C-alpha positions in Angstrom: -13.8 -46.6 81.8 -14.4 -45.1 78.3 -11.0 -45.0 78.0 -10.9 -48.6 78.0 -13.2 -49.5 75.9 -12.2 -46.9 72.9 -8.2 -47.9 73.5 -9.3 -51.5 73.2 -11.6 -51.0 70.8 -8.7 -48.6 68.8 -6.6 -52.0 69.1 -8.5 -53.9 67.2 -9.4 -51.5 64.5 -5.4 -51.5 63.8 -5.6 -55.3 64.6 -8.6 -55.1 61.5 -6.4 -53.0 58.7 -3.2 -54.9 59.4 -4.8 -57.6 57.6 -6.9 -55.1 55.0 -4.4 -53.2 53.5 -1.5 -54.7 51.4 2.6 -55.3 52.3 2.2 -56.4 55.9 4.8 -58.5 55.8 7.9 -54.9 55.8 6.2 -54.4 59.9 5.3 -56.4 63.1 2.0 -57.6 63.5 1.8 -55.5 67.1 2.4 -52.4 65.3 -0.4 -51.1 63.8 -2.9 -52.2 66.8 -0.2 -50.8 69.3 -0.5 -47.2 66.7 -4.4 -47.3 67.3 -4.6 -48.1 70.0 -1.9 -45.4 71.4 -4.4 -42.4 68.6 -7.3 -43.5 70.1 -6.2 -42.7 74.1 -3.7 -39.6 73.1 -7.2 -38.5 71.1 -9.2 -39.4 73.6 -8.0 -37.8 76.6 -7.1 -34.8 74.6 -10.7 -34.2 73.6 -12.1 -34.5 77.4 -9.8 -32.8 78.9 -10.9 -29.6 76.2 -13.9 -30.6 77.6 -15.9 -33.2 75.3 -18.6 -35.2 77.2 -17.3 -38.6 77.3 -21.4 -39.6 76.4 -21.2 -37.6 73.7 -21.1 -39.5 70.0 -18.5 -37.2 68.8 -15.6 -38.0 70.7 -16.0 -41.6 69.7 -15.7 -41.0 65.7 -13.3 -38.2 66.5 -10.8 -40.4 68.6 -11.4 -44.2 66.1 -11.3 -42.0 63.3 -8.0 -40.6 64.5 -7.0 -43.5 64.6 -7.7 -45.4 61.8 -6.7 -42.1 59.6 -3.1 -42.9 61.6 -2.9 -46.7 61.3 -3.3 -46.1 57.4 -1.0 -44.0 57.0 1.5 -45.2 59.2 1.1 -49.2 56.8 1.0 -46.5 53.8 4.3 -45.4 54.3 6.4 -48.0 56.3 6.5 -50.3 53.1 8.4 -47.5 51.1 11.0 -46.6 53.6 11.3 -50.4 54.7 12.8 -51.4 51.3 15.0 -48.3 50.9 16.0 -48.2 54.3 16.8 -52.7 53.5 18.6 -51.5 49.5 20.9 -48.5 51.6 21.7 -52.0 54.5 22.1 -54.2 51.4 24.7 -52.2 49.6 27.0 -50.8 52.7 27.1 -54.1 54.1 28.2 -55.5 50.1 30.4 -52.3 49.7 29.0 -50.8 46.8 29.6 -47.5 46.5 25.8 -45.5 45.8 
């Protein structure tokens, strides 16, 4: 049951960070919440398999902290790469040689 709770909290953190971080128009509305939920649940399951107890506080901190770090990195890296890809696509469609 705790896996469900931590996954929902991870998705919620991703949703909050979507509106806090800049350049959100360069990626979809569900991307950061989905990444937050996925990272949180993967880290949680990995830590439970490693022997961490679900009623301890550190598993919550580690799982949610990992989700926040990955979501922030994703939100900061996508806009630059998206701009480069858009320019390259526009140049190829316009017939411009690089």
